[in-house]
N, C-alpha and C positions, 0 to 999 in steps of 0.2 A: 624247144625249151622255153622260148618267150611265150608261146601260146599256152603251155602248161602252167607257167607262172601266173599268167593272167587268169587262167581258169581257177587256180588255187585262190587267188585274190578275190575273185567274184564269189567263190564258195564261202570264204570267210565272211564277206559282207552279208550274203544271204543267211548264213547261219546266225550271225549276230542279230539280225532282225527277227528271225524265227524264235530265237531264245528269248527275245524281249517281248514276243507276242504281237509284233506288228503284222497286221493282216489276219490275225487270229485272236484267241483269248487264252488266258492262263499262263502268260509268259512270266519270266522273272523280272526283277527290278534291275536297274543299272547298278545300284549299290551291291547287289548280290551276284551279279554277273561276273564271271572270271575269264581270264585269258585261257585257262585250262579248259573250261567248258566250251568256249568258242572253238578251240583247236580240235577238241574231241568231236564236236558236232560237224565240223567242216572236213574232218579227216586229214588234218595237217598237223605239223609239229608246232610247238610254241615259238621256236626259232623262226619258222616261216612267217608267223604273224609279226614278230618283232623286226623282220626284214623290211616291212612297209610302215609299221606304226610304232611309236615310242611307248604308248600306254593304252589302257583300255578305253579311255575317253576318246582318243583319236580314232579308234576302230569304230566305236559307237557313232560318233559324229559323221564319219565318212559313210557308214552304212545308211544312216538316216538321210544325209544329203543326197546320196545316190538315188534313193527312192523318192525323196521329197521334191527335188527341183523339177522333175518332169511333170509333176502335178500342179505346180504353182509358177508357171512361166511369166516372165515380164515381156510381153509381145512388143515387137517393133514394126509389125506390119499393119497396125490399125492406129487410128488417132489416139492421142494421149489419154483423153478421158475414158474411152472404151478400154484401153489397156489397163488403166488404173483400176477401174471397176472390176474387170475380170480377175486381175491379180489379187486384189483384196478379198474378193469373194472366194477365190480358190484357197487362199491362206486360211480364211475363217473356216471353210469346209474341212480342210485337212486337220486343223487344230481341234475341231469338234470331235475327232475320233482318236484312235490310238496314237497317231502321230503327235497330237497335243499332249497326251500323257507322257510320251517319251521326251518331248522338249521340256516339259515341266520338271521331269526328273533331272535332265541335264542342267537346267538352271539351278535346281536345288543342290546338285553335286558341286556346281561351280562356286557356291557360296563359301565352301570350306576347303575346296581343292583348287589352288591356283592353276594347276596344269589343265584341269577341265575348263576353267574359265578362259584360259588362253586358247585352247583348242576350239572352244565354242566361238570365240571372237574371230579367230583367224580362218577357220575352216567353214564357218557358216554365216555368222552375223554380218561381218564386214562385206562379204560378197553380195549378200541379199540387199543390204542397205545401199551399196554402191549401184546396184542395178536399178533400184527405185529412184535414187538420186538422178541417174542418167535419164530415166523416164520423165522425171519432173523437169529436168533441163530441156527435154524435148517439148514439154508443155509450154515452157517459156518461149521457145523458138516458134511454136505454132501460134503463139499469141493468146493462149487461154490461161496462162499462169503469170502472175505479176513478176516482172523482171527483178524486183527488189526482194523477192522471197529467197531465203536460204534453203536450197534443196535438201540439205541434211536435216533442217528443222521440220520441213514438211514431211520428209520420210519418217522421222520420229513420230510426228503427229498421226500419221497413217497407221503405224505399227503398234504404238504404245497401248492404245485401248484394247487391242487384241490380246496382248500379253497380260494386261490387267485382268481381263475376264478369264483368261486361261488359268492364271495362277491363283486368283482369289475367287473364281467361280461365281462372280456377281453378274448373273444374266447369261442367256444362251449365246452360243456361237452359231448364228444362223444367218440366212440370206437377208433378213430384215436388218439385222445389226450391221452386216457388211455394207448394205446400201446406205444406211444412215451415217455410217462412218465416213464413207467417201463424200457424201453430201456435205458433211461438216468440214472435212478437209478442203474441199473445193470452194465452199462459200463462207466458211467461218461462222462467227456468232452474231455478226451485225444484221440489223434489219435490212431486208432486201429492198431495192429501189421500187419494185412493183408494190410492195406492201406500204411503203412510205407514200407513194402516189395515191394509193387507194384511201389511206387514212387522211390525206390532205383534202379529199373531195367533200 
């Protein structure tokens, strides 16, 4: 019975992504997606869906997170800087595709639907930011990040430009952007010591 329940749950998550066009094209939008459509595609009843999720937003976010997290890991088996570069590059790469369109729709929905905003915060955003904050704290412990830096502020600095480009489409989400973003987050906007020394000669 437990195995069958988990099978149904996974079918619901897969159906949600397929209906939204993740991994393909021609899907519907979150706004137009319905619990009825998900249930029909997954071969389950609506009551089965509501057994695990309170609303459509929760289903969509769980489906997205299940697929997204495996592609954007925050590694703990490599040095801080390498882990940060890999994570930011992975996030930028994912958001350049259909995952980005899905997140943009979720954020748009959240602007007028408090339930969607709460689900997005609790099921996705807070966990991602906490993972990056923990990574930054590791950078402090490794001696490569200033100890007076607020990890939450640096996490916001790393993520915010990605969401700005995603939502306003002002520039590409590519490897160059990812590398420049990490460089800015790590070294700030001050003139580097080497450049100062060169100009003093």
